[in-house]
PyMOL Python script that loads the backbone (N, CA, C, O; Angstrom):
from pymol import cmd

cmd.read_pdbstr("""\
ATOM      1  N   UNK A   1      88.934  78.799  83.318  1.00  0.00           N
ATOM      2  CA  UNK A   1      89.222  77.795  84.323  1.00  0.00           C
ATOM      3  C   UNK A   1      88.587  78.240  85.637  1.00  0.00           C
ATOM      4  O   UNK A   1      89.130  79.108  86.321  1.00  0.00           O
ATOM      5  N   UNK A   2      87.470  77.668  85.991  1.00  0.00           N
ATOM      6  CA  UNK A   2      86.727  78.075  87.189  1.00  0.00           C
ATOM      7  C   UNK A   2      87.476  77.786  88.478  1.00  0.00           C
ATOM      8  O   UNK A   2      87.286  78.497  89.465  1.00  0.00           O
ATOM      9  N   UNK A   3      88.315  76.771  88.497  1.00  0.00           N
ATOM     10  CA  UNK A   3      89.030  76.442  89.729  1.00  0.00           C
ATOM     11  C   UNK A   3      90.029  77.526  90.109  1.00  0.00           C
ATOM     12  O   UNK A   3      90.312  77.706  91.293  1.00  0.00           O
ATOM     13  N   UNK A   4      90.567  78.249  89.138  1.00  0.00           N
ATOM     14  CA  UNK A   4      91.560  79.269  89.406  1.00  0.00           C
ATOM     15  C   UNK A   4      91.012  80.691  89.317  1.00  0.00           C
ATOM     16  O   UNK A   4      91.774  81.645  89.474  1.00  0.00           O
ATOM     17  N   UNK A   5      89.718  80.859  89.071  1.00  0.00           N
ATOM     18  CA  UNK A   5      89.147  82.196  88.878  1.00  0.00           C
ATOM     19  C   UNK A   5      89.310  83.063  90.117  1.00  0.00           C
ATOM     20  O   UNK A   5      89.595  84.254  89.990  1.00  0.00           O
ATOM     21  N   UNK A   6      89.140  82.511  91.293  1.00  0.00           N
ATOM     22  CA  UNK A   6      89.217  83.299  92.520  1.00  0.00           C
ATOM     23  C   UNK A   6      90.629  83.774  92.829  1.00  0.00           C
ATOM     24  O   UNK A   6      90.788  84.697  93.628  1.00  0.00           O
ATOM     25  N   UNK A   7      91.640  83.199  92.244  1.00  0.00           N
ATOM     26  CA  UNK A   7      93.016  83.594  92.529  1.00  0.00           C
ATOM     27  C   UNK A   7      93.425  84.858  91.779  1.00  0.00           C
ATOM     28  O   UNK A   7      94.519  85.372  92.016  1.00  0.00           O
ATOM     29  N   UNK A   8      92.598  85.368  90.896  1.00  0.00           N
ATOM     30  CA  UNK A   8      92.967  86.507  90.062  1.00  0.00           C
ATOM     31  C   UNK A   8      92.689  87.857  90.709  1.00  0.00           C
ATOM     32  O   UNK A   8      93.301  88.853  90.322  1.00  0.00           O
ATOM     33  N   UNK A   9      91.792  87.920  91.674  1.00  0.00           N
ATOM     34  CA  UNK A   9      91.387  89.201  92.252  1.00  0.00           C
ATOM     35  C   UNK A   9      92.364  89.662  93.328  1.00  0.00           C
ATOM     36  O   UNK A   9      92.752  88.890  94.205  1.00  0.00           O
ATOM     37  N   UNK A  10      92.753  90.930  93.246  1.00  0.00           N
ATOM     38  CA  UNK A  10      93.586  91.530  94.286  1.00  0.00           C
ATOM     39  C   UNK A  10      92.722  91.864  95.490  1.00  0.00           C
ATOM     40  O   UNK A  10      91.541  92.177  95.346  1.00  0.00           O
ATOM     41  N   UNK A  11      93.305  91.798  96.661  1.00  0.00           N
ATOM     42  CA  UNK A  11      92.601  92.227  97.858  1.00  0.00           C
ATOM     43  C   UNK A  11      92.600  93.753  97.906  1.00  0.00           C
ATOM     44  O   UNK A  11      93.609  94.372  97.569  1.00  0.00           O
ATOM     45  N   UNK A  12      91.491  94.374  98.318  1.00  0.00           N
ATOM     46  CA  UNK A  12      91.475  95.832  98.423  1.00  0.00           C
ATOM     47  C   UNK A  12      92.476  96.304  99.479  1.00  0.00           C
ATOM     48  O   UNK A  12      92.709  95.598 100.459  1.00  0.00           O
ATOM     49  N   UNK A  13      93.073  97.488  99.296  1.00  0.00           N
ATOM     50  CA  UNK A  13      94.078  97.962 100.259  1.00  0.00           C
ATOM     51  C   UNK A  13      93.517  98.181 101.660  1.00  0.00           C
ATOM     52  O   UNK A  13      94.264  98.108 102.636  1.00  0.00           O
ATOM     53  N   UNK A  14      92.220  98.449 101.778  1.00  0.00           N
ATOM     54  CA  UNK A  14      91.640  98.679 103.103  1.00  0.00           C
ATOM     55  C   UNK A  14      91.377  97.378 103.865  1.00  0.00           C
ATOM     56  O   UNK A  14      91.073  97.413 105.057  1.00  0.00           O
ATOM     57  N   UNK A  15      91.490  96.242 103.195  1.00  0.00           N
ATOM     58  CA  UNK A  15      91.299  94.946 103.848  1.00  0.00           C
ATOM     59  C   UNK A  15      92.644  94.248 103.973  1.00  0.00           C
ATOM     60  O   UNK A  15      93.235  93.844 102.971  1.00  0.00           O
ATOM     61  N   UNK A  16      93.117  94.110 105.174  1.00  0.00           N
ATOM     62  CA  UNK A  16      94.369  93.401 105.396  1.00  0.00           C
ATOM     63  C   UNK A  16      94.040  92.017 105.932  1.00  0.00           C
ATOM     64  O   UNK A  16      93.361  91.889 106.951  1.00  0.00           O
ATOM     65  N   UNK A  17      94.513  90.990 105.258  1.00  0.00           N
ATOM     66  CA  UNK A  17      94.250  89.608 105.651  1.00  0.00           C
ATOM     67  C   UNK A  17      95.572  88.941 105.981  1.00  0.00           C
ATOM     68  O   UNK A  17      96.483  88.887 105.154  1.00  0.00           O
ATOM     69  N   UNK A  18      95.663  88.434 107.200  1.00  0.00           N
ATOM     70  CA  UNK A  18      96.877  87.792 107.676  1.00  0.00           C
ATOM     71  C   UNK A  18      96.537  86.349 108.034  1.00  0.00           C
ATOM     72  O   UNK A  18      95.547  86.095 108.719  1.00  0.00           O
ATOM     73  N   UNK A  19      97.354  85.406 107.572  1.00  0.00           N
ATOM     74  CA  UNK A  19      97.138  83.993 107.877  1.00  0.00           C
ATOM     75  C   UNK A  19      98.427  83.377 108.393  1.00  0.00           C
ATOM     76  O   UNK A  19      99.517  83.916 108.199  1.00  0.00           O
ATOM     77  N   UNK A  20      98.278  82.251 109.045  1.00  0.00           N
ATOM     78  CA  UNK A  20      99.453  81.483 109.454  1.00  0.00           C
ATOM     79  C   UNK A  20      99.817  80.536 108.321  1.00  0.00           C
ATOM     80  O   UNK A  20      98.931  79.983 107.669  1.00  0.00           O
ATOM     81  N   UNK A  21     101.111  80.341 108.077  1.00  0.00           N
ATOM     82  CA  UNK A  21     101.502  79.395 107.023  1.00  0.00           C
ATOM     83  C   UNK A  21     101.165  77.965 107.429  1.00  0.00           C
ATOM     84  O   UNK A  21     101.055  77.675 108.620  1.00  0.00           O
ATOM     85  N   UNK A  22     101.000  77.074 106.465  1.00  0.00           N
ATOM     86  CA  UNK A  22     100.700  75.684 106.787  1.00  0.00           C
ATOM     87  C   UNK A  22     101.837  75.047 107.599  1.00  0.00           C
ATOM     88  O   UNK A  22     102.997  75.434 107.464  1.00  0.00           O
ATOM     89  N   UNK A  23     101.496  74.088 108.422  1.00  0.00           N
ATOM     90  CA  UNK A  23     102.507  73.398 109.220  1.00  0.00           C
ATOM     91  C   UNK A  23     103.531  72.728 108.310  1.00  0.00           C
ATOM     92  O   UNK A  23     103.175  72.116 107.303  1.00  0.00           O
ATOM     93  N   UNK A  24     104.783  72.847 108.670  1.00  0.00           N
ATOM     94  CA  UNK A  24     105.851  72.215 107.902  1.00  0.00           C
ATOM     95  C   UNK A  24     106.278  72.980 106.673  1.00  0.00           C
ATOM     96  O   UNK A  24     107.037  72.450 105.862  1.00  0.00           O
ATOM     97  N   UNK A  25     105.819  74.211 106.502  1.00  0.00           N
ATOM     98  CA  UNK A  25     106.200  75.003 105.336  1.00  0.00           C
ATOM     99  C   UNK A  25     107.692  75.335 105.412  1.00  0.00           C
ATOM    100  O   UNK A  25     108.136  75.909 106.406  1.00  0.00           O
ATOM    101  N   UNK A  26     108.469  74.990 104.395  1.00  0.00           N
ATOM    102  CA  UNK A  26     109.907  75.235 104.449  1.00  0.00           C
ATOM    103  C   UNK A  26     110.292  76.705 104.222  1.00  0.00           C
ATOM    104  O   UNK A  26     111.457  77.064 104.399  1.00  0.00           O
ATOM    105  N   UNK A  27     109.331  77.566 103.831  1.00  0.00           N
ATOM    106  CA  UNK A  27     109.632  78.953 103.493  1.00  0.00           C
ATOM    107  C   UNK A  27     109.437  79.927 104.645  1.00  0.00           C
ATOM    108  O   UNK A  27     109.717  81.115 104.489  1.00  0.00           O
ATOM    109  N   UNK A  28     108.962  79.459 105.800  1.00  0.00           N
ATOM    110  CA  UNK A  28     108.730  80.387 106.911  1.00  0.00           C
ATOM    111  C   UNK A  28     109.132  79.754 108.233  1.00  0.00           C
ATOM    112  O   UNK A  28     109.087  78.536 108.407  1.00  0.00           O
ATOM    113  N   UNK A  29     109.519  80.606 109.143  1.00  0.00           N
ATOM    114  CA  UNK A  29     109.909  80.165 110.475  1.00  0.00           C
ATOM    115  C   UNK A  29     108.661  79.967 111.331  1.00  0.00           C
ATOM    116  O   UNK A  29     107.627  80.573 111.049  1.00  0.00           O
ATOM    117  N   UNK A  30     108.733  79.134 112.370  1.00  0.00           N
ATOM    118  CA  UNK A  30     107.592  78.974 113.270  1.00  0.00           C
ATOM    119  C   UNK A  30     107.217  80.313 113.914  1.00  0.00           C
ATOM    120  O   UNK A  30     108.088  81.095 114.297  1.00  0.00           O
ATOM    121  N   UNK A  31     105.927  80.561 114.025  1.00  0.00           N
ATOM    122  CA  UNK A  31     105.440  81.798 114.634  1.00  0.00           C
ATOM    123  C   UNK A  31     105.304  82.972 113.682  1.00  0.00           C
ATOM    124  O   UNK A  31     104.929  84.063 114.111  1.00  0.00           O
ATOM    125  N   UNK A  32     105.597  82.780 112.401  1.00  0.00           N
ATOM    126  CA  UNK A  32     105.460  83.877 111.438  1.00  0.00           C
ATOM    127  C   UNK A  32     104.069  83.879 110.833  1.00  0.00           C
ATOM    128  O   UNK A  32     103.332  82.898 110.933  1.00  0.00           O
ATOM    129  N   UNK A  33     103.719  84.989 110.206  1.00  0.00           N
ATOM    130  CA  UNK A  33     102.422  85.138 109.534  1.00  0.00           C
ATOM    131  C   UNK A  33     102.650  85.635 108.116  1.00  0.00           C
ATOM    132  O   UNK A  33     103.700  86.194 107.800  1.00  0.00           O
ATOM    133  N   UNK A  34     101.661  85.425 107.274  1.00  0.00           N
ATOM    134  CA  UNK A  34     101.706  85.905 105.893  1.00  0.00           C
ATOM    135  C   UNK A  34     100.595  86.926 105.689  1.00  0.00           C
ATOM    136  O   UNK A  34      99.468  86.721 106.141  1.00  0.00           O
ATOM    137  N   UNK A  35     100.912  88.029 105.006  1.00  0.00           N
ATOM    138  CA  UNK A  35      99.883  88.997 104.606  1.00  0.00           C
ATOM    139  C   UNK A  35      99.542  88.696 103.153  1.00  0.00           C
ATOM    140  O   UNK A  35     100.419  88.687 102.288  1.00  0.00           O
ATOM    141  N   UNK A  36      98.269  88.453 102.895  1.00  0.00           N
ATOM    142  CA  UNK A  36      97.844  88.086 101.542  1.00  0.00           C
ATOM    143  C   UNK A  36      97.722  89.315 100.653  1.00  0.00           C
ATOM    144  O   UNK A  36      97.295  90.379 101.101  1.00  0.00           O
ATOM    145  N   UNK A  37      98.101  89.157  99.386  1.00  0.00           N
ATOM    146  CA  UNK A  37      97.946  90.208  98.381  1.00  0.00           C
ATOM    147  C   UNK A  37      96.806  89.891  97.420  1.00  0.00           C
ATOM    148  O   UNK A  37      96.207  90.794  96.837  1.00  0.00           O
ATOM    149  N   UNK A  38      96.515  88.614  97.261  1.00  0.00           N
ATOM    150  CA  UNK A  38      95.472  88.168  96.326  1.00  0.00           C
ATOM    151  C   UNK A  38      94.392  87.402  97.082  1.00  0.00           C
ATOM    152  O   UNK A  38      94.615  86.913  98.190  1.00  0.00           O
ATOM    153  N   UNK A  39      93.224  87.308  96.462  1.00  0.00           N
ATOM    154  CA  UNK A  39      92.143  86.516  97.046  1.00  0.00           C
ATOM    155  C   UNK A  39      92.521  85.052  97.080  1.00  0.00           C
ATOM    156  O   UNK A  39      93.466  84.615  96.424  1.00  0.00           O
ATOM    157  N   UNK A  40      91.783  84.328  97.837  1.00  0.00           N
ATOM    158  CA  UNK A  40      92.145  82.974  98.181  1.00  0.00           C
ATOM    159  C   UNK A  40      90.837  82.194  98.269  1.00  0.00           C
ATOM    160  O   UNK A  40      89.861  82.723  98.802  1.00  0.00           O
ATOM    161  N   UNK A  41      90.775  80.988  97.781  1.00  0.00           N
ATOM    162  CA  UNK A  41      89.510  80.262  97.664  1.00  0.00           C
ATOM    163  C   UNK A  41      88.742  80.147  98.980  1.00  0.00           C
ATOM    164  O   UNK A  41      87.513  80.220  98.963  1.00  0.00           O
ATOM    165  N   UNK A  42      89.399  79.975 100.091  1.00  0.00           N
ATOM    166  CA  UNK A  42      88.704  79.755 101.350  1.00  0.00           C
ATOM    167  C   UNK A  42      88.275  81.010 102.092  1.00  0.00           C
ATOM    168  O   UNK A  42      87.624  80.903 103.131  1.00  0.00           O
ATOM    169  N   UNK A  43      88.614  82.197 101.596  1.00  0.00           N
ATOM    170  CA  UNK A  43      88.245  83.432 102.299  1.00  0.00           C
ATOM    171  C   UNK A  43      86.760  83.725 102.138  1.00  0.00           C
ATOM    172  O   UNK A  43      86.162  83.430 101.104  1.00  0.00           O
ATOM    173  N   UNK A  44      86.181  84.306 103.171  1.00  0.00           N
ATOM    174  CA  UNK A  44      84.751  84.601 103.177  1.00  0.00           C
ATOM    175  C   UNK A  44      84.363  85.609 102.092  1.00  0.00           C
ATOM    176  O   UNK A  44      83.299  85.473 101.488  1.00  0.00           O
ATOM    177  N   UNK A  45      85.192  86.603 101.836  1.00  0.00           N
ATOM    178  CA  UNK A  45      84.839  87.667 100.892  1.00  0.00           C
ATOM    179  C   UNK A  45      85.408  87.458  99.480  1.00  0.00           C
ATOM    180  O   UNK A  45      85.320  88.359  98.646  1.00  0.00           O
ATOM    181  N   UNK A  46      85.979  86.305  99.208  1.00  0.00           N
ATOM    182  CA  UNK A  46      86.566  86.040  97.891  1.00  0.00           C
ATOM    183  C   UNK A  46      85.568  86.204  96.742  1.00  0.00           C
ATOM    184  O   UNK A  46      85.925  86.814  95.734  1.00  0.00           O
ATOM    185  N   UNK A  47      84.341  85.696  96.841  1.00  0.00           N
ATOM    186  CA  UNK A  47      83.406  85.912  95.721  1.00  0.00           C
ATOM    187  C   UNK A  47      83.147  87.386  95.435  1.00  0.00           C
ATOM    188  O   UNK A  47      83.007  87.772  94.274  1.00  0.00           O
ATOM    189  N   UNK A  48      83.080  88.215  96.474  1.00  0.00           N
ATOM    190  CA  UNK A  48      82.863  89.647  96.270  1.00  0.00           C
ATOM    191  C   UNK A  48      84.063  90.284  95.571  1.00  0.00           C
ATOM    192  O   UNK A  48      83.881  91.098  94.665  1.00  0.00           O
ATOM    193  N   UNK A  49      85.273  89.934  95.968  1.00  0.00           N
ATOM    194  CA  UNK A  49      86.466  90.484  95.321  1.00  0.00           C
ATOM    195  C   UNK A  49      86.515  90.074  93.853  1.00  0.00           C
ATOM    196  O   UNK A  49      86.848  90.883  92.987  1.00  0.00           O
ATOM    197  N   UNK A  50      86.182  88.819  93.579  1.00  0.00           N
ATOM    198  CA  UNK A  50      86.192  88.327  92.211  1.00  0.00           C
ATOM    199  C   UNK A  50      85.142  89.055  91.369  1.00  0.00           C
ATOM    200  O   UNK A  50      85.416  89.429  90.229  1.00  0.00           O
ATOM    201  N   UNK A  51      83.935  89.262  91.924  1.00  0.00           N
ATOM    202  CA  UNK A  51      82.880  89.953  91.199  1.00  0.00           C
ATOM    203  C   UNK A  51      83.275  91.405  90.913  1.00  0.00           C
ATOM    204  O   UNK A  51      83.004  91.917  89.827  1.00  0.00           O
ATOM    205  N   UNK A  52      83.910  92.064  91.873  1.00  0.00           N
ATOM    206  CA  UNK A  52      84.343  93.445  91.649  1.00  0.00           C
ATOM    207  C   UNK A  52      85.354  93.519  90.511  1.00  0.00           C
ATOM    208  O   UNK A  52      85.315  94.451  89.708  1.00  0.00           O
ATOM    209  N   UNK A  53      86.250  92.551  90.436  1.00  0.00           N
ATOM    210  CA  UNK A  53      87.221  92.519  89.342  1.00  0.00           C
ATOM    211  C   UNK A  53      86.527  92.295  87.998  1.00  0.00           C
ATOM    212  O   UNK A  53      86.788  93.010  87.031  1.00  0.00           O
ATOM    213  N   UNK A  54      85.651  91.308  87.945  1.00  0.00           N
ATOM    214  CA  UNK A  54      84.979  90.969  86.686  1.00  0.00           C
ATOM    215  C   UNK A  54      84.033  92.080  86.240  1.00  0.00           C
ATOM    216  O   UNK A  54      83.982  92.388  85.049  1.00  0.00           O
ATOM    217  N   UNK A  55      83.288  92.688  87.150  1.00  0.00           N
ATOM    218  CA  UNK A  55      82.327  93.726  86.767  1.00  0.00           C
ATOM    219  C   UNK A  55      83.007  95.029  86.371  1.00  0.00           C
ATOM    220  O   UNK A  55      82.383  95.863  85.714  1.00  0.00           O
ATOM    221  N   UNK A  56      84.254  95.228  86.745  1.00  0.00           N
ATOM    222  CA  UNK A  56      84.950  96.460  86.359  1.00  0.00           C
ATOM    223  C   UNK A  56      85.254  96.489  84.860  1.00  0.00           C
ATOM    224  O   UNK A  56      85.432  97.566  84.292  1.00  0.00           O
ATOM    225  N   UNK A  57      85.316  95.336  84.219  1.00  0.00           N
ATOM    226  CA  UNK A  57      85.654  95.283  82.792  1.00  0.00           C
ATOM    227  C   UNK A  57      84.536  95.879  81.922  1.00  0.00           C
ATOM    228  O   UNK A  57      84.825  96.763  81.116  1.00  0.00           O
ATOM    229  N   UNK A  58      83.269  95.435  82.045  1.00  0.00           N
ATOM    230  CA  UNK A  58      82.224  96.073  81.230  1.00  0.00           C
ATOM    231  C   UNK A  58      82.037  97.556  81.571  1.00  0.00           C
ATOM    232  O   UNK A  58      81.737  98.364  80.692  1.00  0.00           O
ATOM    233  N   UNK A  59      82.211  97.909  82.841  1.00  0.00           N
ATOM    234  CA  UNK A  59      82.079  99.317  83.228  1.00  0.00           C
ATOM    235  C   UNK A  59      83.164 100.165  82.579  1.00  0.00           C
ATOM    236  O   UNK A  59      82.922 101.316  82.217  1.00  0.00           O
ATOM    237  N   UNK A  60      84.362  99.597  82.430  1.00  0.00           N
ATOM    238  CA  UNK A  60      85.475 100.361  81.860  1.00  0.00           C
ATOM    239  C   UNK A  60      85.289 100.656  80.374  1.00  0.00           C
ATOM    240  O   UNK A  60      85.923 101.571  79.849  1.00  0.00           O
ATOM    241  N   UNK A  61      84.435  99.903  79.687  1.00  0.00           N
ATOM    242  CA  UNK A  61      84.195 100.170  78.265  1.00  0.00           C
ATOM    243  C   UNK A  61      82.877 100.908  78.037  1.00  0.00           C
ATOM    244  O   UNK A  61      82.398 101.004  76.907  1.00  0.00           O
ATOM    245  N   UNK A  62      82.293 101.432  79.130  1.00  0.00           N
ATOM    246  CA  UNK A  62      81.127 102.294  78.990  1.00  0.00           C
ATOM    247  C   UNK A  62      79.777 101.637  79.155  1.00  0.00           C
ATOM    248  O   UNK A  62      78.757 102.292  78.941  1.00  0.00           O
ATOM    249  N   UNK A  63      79.726 100.384  79.521  1.00  0.00           N
ATOM    250  CA  UNK A  63      78.439  99.746  79.746  1.00  0.00           C
ATOM    251  C   UNK A  63      77.922 100.107  81.139  1.00  0.00           C
ATOM    252  O   UNK A  63      78.704 100.367  82.053  1.00  0.00           O
ATOM    253  N   UNK A  64      76.603 100.120  81.287  1.00  0.00           N
ATOM    254  CA  UNK A  64      76.005 100.439  82.582  1.00  0.00           C
ATOM    255  C   UNK A  64      75.373  99.193  83.182  1.00  0.00           C
ATOM    256  O   UNK A  64      74.843  98.337  82.474  1.00  0.00           O
ATOM    257  N   UNK A  65      75.444  99.116  84.488  1.00  0.00           N
ATOM    258  CA  UNK A  65      74.928  97.957  85.212  1.00  0.00           C
ATOM    259  C   UNK A  65      73.446  98.146  85.470  1.00  0.00           C
ATOM    260  O   UNK A  65      73.008  99.230  85.854  1.00  0.00           O
ATOM    261  N   UNK A  66      72.679  97.096  85.262  1.00  0.00           N
ATOM    262  CA  UNK A  66      71.239  97.123  85.499  1.00  0.00           C
ATOM    263  C   UNK A  66      70.972  97.225  87.003  1.00  0.00           C
ATOM    264  O   UNK A  66      71.574  96.478  87.774  1.00  0.00           O
ATOM    265  N   UNK A  67      70.088  98.124  87.441  1.00  0.00           N
ATOM    266  CA  UNK A  67      69.812  98.245  88.874  1.00  0.00           C
ATOM    267  C   UNK A  67      69.037  97.055  89.435  1.00  0.00           C
ATOM    268  O   UNK A  67      69.021  96.854  90.649  1.00  0.00           O
ATOM    269  N   UNK A  68      68.396  96.263  88.576  1.00  0.00           N
ATOM    270  CA  UNK A  68      67.582  95.134  89.030  1.00  0.00           C
ATOM    271  C   UNK A  68      68.321  93.809  88.997  1.00  0.00           C
ATOM    272  O   UNK A  68      67.973  92.890  89.738  1.00  0.00           O
ATOM    273  N   UNK A  69      69.339  93.697  88.149  1.00  0.00           N
ATOM    274  CA  UNK A  69      70.122  92.469  88.030  1.00  0.00           C
ATOM    275  C   UNK A  69      71.593  92.857  87.904  1.00  0.00           C
ATOM    276  O   UNK A  69      72.023  93.367  86.869  1.00  0.00           O
ATOM    277  N   UNK A  70      72.356  92.611  88.959  1.00  0.00           N
ATOM    278  CA  UNK A  70      73.752  93.062  89.004  1.00  0.00           C
ATOM    279  C   UNK A  70      74.643  92.381  87.966  1.00  0.00           C
ATOM    280  O   UNK A  70      75.749  92.855  87.705  1.00  0.00           O
ATOM    281  N   UNK A  71      74.189  91.294  87.378  1.00  0.00           N
ATOM    282  CA  UNK A  71      74.997  90.583  86.379  1.00  0.00           C
ATOM    283  C   UNK A  71      74.691  91.017  84.961  1.00  0.00           C
ATOM    284  O   UNK A  71      75.293  90.502  84.018  1.00  0.00           O
ATOM    285  N   UNK A  72      73.767  91.955  84.785  1.00  0.00           N
ATOM    286  CA  UNK A  72      73.361  92.409  83.456  1.00  0.00           C
ATOM    287  C   UNK A  72      73.924  93.797  83.192  1.00  0.00           C
ATOM    288  O   UNK A  72      73.710  94.720  83.978  1.00  0.00           O
ATOM    289  N   UNK A  73      74.647  93.944  82.078  1.00  0.00           N
ATOM    290  CA  UNK A  73      75.205  95.222  81.669  1.00  0.00           C
ATOM    291  C   UNK A  73      74.635  95.575  80.302  1.00  0.00           C
ATOM    292  O   UNK A  73      74.460  94.696  79.457  1.00  0.00           O
ATOM    293  N   UNK A  74      74.348  96.840  80.080  1.00  0.00           N
ATOM    294  CA  UNK A  74      73.779  97.239  78.790  1.00  0.00           C
ATOM    295  C   UNK A  74      74.467  98.512  78.303  1.00  0.00           C
ATOM    296  O   UNK A  74      75.103  99.235  79.070  1.00  0.00           O
ATOM    297  N   UNK A  75      74.321  98.757  77.022  1.00  0.00           N
ATOM    298  CA  UNK A  75      74.899  99.943  76.407  1.00  0.00           C
ATOM    299  C   UNK A  75      75.158  99.681  74.938  1.00  0.00           C
ATOM    300  O   UNK A  75      74.828  98.622  74.403  1.00  0.00           O
ATOM    301  N   UNK A  76      75.755 100.669  74.305  1.00  0.00           N
ATOM    302  CA  UNK A  76      76.072 100.578  72.890  1.00  0.00           C
ATOM    303  C   UNK A  76      77.585 100.657  72.749  1.00  0.00           C
ATOM    304  O   UNK A  76      78.222 101.589  73.241  1.00  0.00           O
ATOM    305  N   UNK A  77      78.138  99.678  72.080  1.00  0.00           N
ATOM    306  CA  UNK A  77      79.574  99.682  71.800  1.00  0.00           C
ATOM    307  C   UNK A  77      79.806 100.245  70.420  1.00  0.00           C
ATOM    308  O   UNK A  77      79.300  99.718  69.429  1.00  0.00           O
ATOM    309  N   UNK A  78      80.569 101.312  70.356  1.00  0.00           N
ATOM    310  CA  UNK A  78      80.878 101.944  69.074  1.00  0.00           C
ATOM    311  C   UNK A  78      82.341 101.666  68.743  1.00  0.00           C
ATOM    312  O   UNK A  78      83.187 101.649  69.637  1.00  0.00           O
ATOM    313  N   UNK A  79      82.639 101.452  67.482  1.00  0.00           N
ATOM    314  CA  UNK A  79      84.046 101.240  67.112  1.00  0.00           C
ATOM    315  C   UNK A  79      84.857 102.491  67.372  1.00  0.00           C
ATOM    316  O   UNK A  79      84.342 103.605  67.273  1.00  0.00           O
ATOM    317  N   UNK A  80      86.123 102.309  67.704  1.00  0.00           N
ATOM    318  CA  UNK A  80      87.020 103.454  67.932  1.00  0.00           C
ATOM    319  C   UNK A  80      87.170 104.252  66.655  1.00  0.00           C
ATOM    320  O   UNK A  80      87.232 103.691  65.562  1.00  0.00           O
ATOM    321  N   UNK A  81      87.226 105.558  66.799  1.00  0.00           N
ATOM    322  CA  UNK A  81      87.382 106.430  65.619  1.00  0.00           C
ATOM    323  C   UNK A  81      88.766 106.968  65.551  1.00  0.00           C
ATOM    324  O   UNK A  81      89.092 107.719  64.632  1.00  0.00           O
TER     325      UNK A  81
END
""", "prot")
cmd.dss("prot")
cmd.show_as("cartoon", "prot")
cmd.util.cbc("prot")
cmd.orient("prot")
């Protein structure tokens, strides 16, 4: 589901993002702020956070990233022994 893909990435701990809640939100008092824990579609760095999450999966199983094309991973997958 491409519409929800960006909501899956966690924000890195070194990046703190604070937003104001939408007007009329019943869950917060006027003048409060929210600290985000997950990426959000409208954030400038959301595509980078999403890519870091997705690219960590092939790296975790031993594939190496191509230096010329960041979306290409190569290697040999061996069955577990």
